[in-house]
C-alpha positions in Angstrom: 117.6 151.0 78.2 114.5 149.0 79.1 111.2 150.5 80.1 108.9 148.3 82.1 105.8 150.4 83.3 107.4 152.9 85.5 110.6 151.2 86.1 113.8 151.7 83.9 116.5 149.3 83.7 119.8 150.3 82.8 122.2 147.5 81.9 126.0 148.1 81.5 128.3 145.8 79.4 129.6 144.3 82.8 126.2 143.2 83.5 126.0 145.9 86.2 122.2 147.2 86.6 120.5 150.1 88.5 116.6 150.0 88.6 114.6 153.0 89.9 111.2 154.4 89.3 110.6 157.2 86.9 109.9 159.8 89.9 113.5 159.1 90.8 115.2 160.1 87.4 117.7 162.5 89.2 121.4 163.2 88.7 122.3 161.4 91.9 120.9 158.3 90.4 122.5 158.5 87.2 125.9 159.3 88.9 125.2 156.4 91.0 124.8 154.1 87.9 127.8 155.7 86.4 129.6 154.9 89.6 128.9 151.2 89.2 129.0 150.9 85.7 131.9 148.1 86.0 130.5 146.3 88.5 129.8 142.7 87.7 126.9 142.0 90.1 123.4 143.1 90.2 122.9 146.4 92.2 120.2 147.0 94.7 117.1 148.7 94.0 117.2 152.6 94.5 114.2 153.4 96.4 112.9 156.5 98.6 111.3 156.0 101.8 
């Protein structure tokens, strides 16, 4: 995990990535990260409207 201001970047061995703000540290986001662990692409930014 790399902390950058209020944004945290989780990077997997497969170079998949989920980026979200500290205010969105929810089980749903964590589950989304786990779902795409083996992705070889960079994942889109998880945001709230």
